[in-house]
Structure formats: structure tokens, C-alpha cells
N, C-alpha and C positions, 0 to 999 in steps of 0.2 A: 958332690953341688951339697953345701950346708943352707937349713934353712932360714929364711931370715927372721931375725926378732925385733918384734916393733915395739917401739916405745910409747905407753901412753901415761900422759901425767894426769895425776888426780889432784884437785883442788877441792878441800873443804879447811874453814877456820877449826872444825870438828874432827878430830882423830878418828872417832867412831864413824864418822861419815864415810870419811876414806875409806876405811875397813870394811864397809857394806859396798862400797862401789868396787872394790878389789874384788870382792868374794863374789858380787854378781857377775862380772867379767870373767873372773878365773882367769886362769895362763893360758887357757886355750878358748878361746870365744867361739872357736869354730875347729872343725880337723886341719884346715890349710893354714892357720894362723897360729902364732907362737908370740905372747906378748910380755915385758916386764914392765914396772910400773916404777913411777918416781913421784915423790908427794910434794905439795906445794901449800903452805897454811896462810900463805898470803898474798896479797896482789904483787909485793914486789920480788918472791921467790917465782911467783909464775912467771913474769917476764924475764925474770933471771935465767931460768931453766929454759925458756923457748929461745933465748937470745944465745945462749951456751951451748945448747945440746941439739942433737935432731930428735925432734919429738913428732911422732906420727899422728897423735889424737890427741886434744885435749877435752878430759872429762869434767865438767866444773858442777860444783855446786852452788845452783842458782839462791841457795837460802842461805850462805855464808855471811858473815859480818867480819868487818865493815865492809868488805869490797864481796856484793855478789858476783857469782859465776858470768851472768849473765850482761853485767857492765865491763867484766874482764874481756868477754868475748868480744865485746863491741872494740873496746881500746887497742887489743892486740889484732882484730881483722883490722883497724883505721890505721894503725901504724906499719903493718908488715904485709909486702904483697904474696909472701910464701906463709901465710900463717896457715898451721897444721889444721885440719878440720877439727870441728869444736862439737861437742856434746854437752848440753847443760840440763842438769837433773833438778826440776821443779816442784812444788809442793802442790801445786792447782794446775789443771789441765789448761785454766783461762789464761794464764800466763804465755802461753806458747805466741800469741802476736808480740809481745815483746822480746820475746827469744826472736823471733823472726825479724824484727826491727834491729836488732843487734848482730843480723847475719849468721845467727847460729847455723849449722848444719844440721843439727837433730837435736830434738828433746827428748826426755824421760821422764817420768813422774815418779816422785816418791811413793811409796816405798818400791824399791827396786824390784820388778821380775828378772829372775838370770837368765830364762829364754829370752825375753825381749830386749834386753840389753845385750845379751850377747850376740845377738843377731843383730842389732844397730851399730856394735863397736866392729862386726865383722864388716858390715857392707862399707862402712864410714873406710876403714883400713883397707877395703879392697879399692874402691875409689883412690883412697890415694898413693897406693901402688902402681895403679895404673894410670897415673900421671892426670887425670881428669878432676877438674873441680868438682867437689861435693854437692855443690848446689845446682850443677846442672841437671 
């Protein structure tokens, strides 16, 4: 039996932020999970990747411009019944209310802590694999 490879979409207009996200998650956020990454630097790329590929988790930069991760999360959740679980990286913990309004499944705060990031990503991927709703 081969191990399932999960695809994580990293979104930010800044390639350095995407690299920090990739490093914080790592290729094994937990011993039982292996991930690969695909990158998007614009709203259009995010939507195209979610439409064209099986994305298991979206990790979005809430501080990206001109389209922030919170807005992208809300748009994709509104447009798709089968939207992947979404985690938004925000600069201020006080922005969690806005992320909740956007139906985001989890939030992380810049700068990313690898332990917290790995645990959050692993939890969201396990919920996805079980077929349950991440918001449940």
C-alpha cells in the first residue's frame, strides 16, 4: 500500500512568504502525513488550481495584496460546495473574527511557528481524509 500524498496550495504575492510557509509545514507535518506543495501568487492562480487539481488544503497569506487570503478563502468557500479546508496566516490575532466570517477552518499568526503550523496542517488534512467537515 502506497502512502497518500496530500497537495497543499500555498498562496502569497510574496515568494519569500510562500517559502516560509513551505518550511514551517515541511514535507511531513506529522509522521503519518506526506505533503507536496503547489504555489499561487494571484487570486486567478488560486482559483485555477482549485478548479483544475485536487487540492487537499489551502494555506493562504492573509496579508497578500491585492487579494488577501481571507477574501480568497471566502470567495472559494462561497463558490464551491467541495472547497478544500482553508488555513489563513494573519499578522494580528485580532483578525481571527474576520477569518471566521470568511469560513476559514483555521488561522495561524505570522511569524509561523513550525510546531503549531505542522499540527494545524496535520489536523486539517486528517479531517479532509476522513471526509468530515473541517469546521465541525
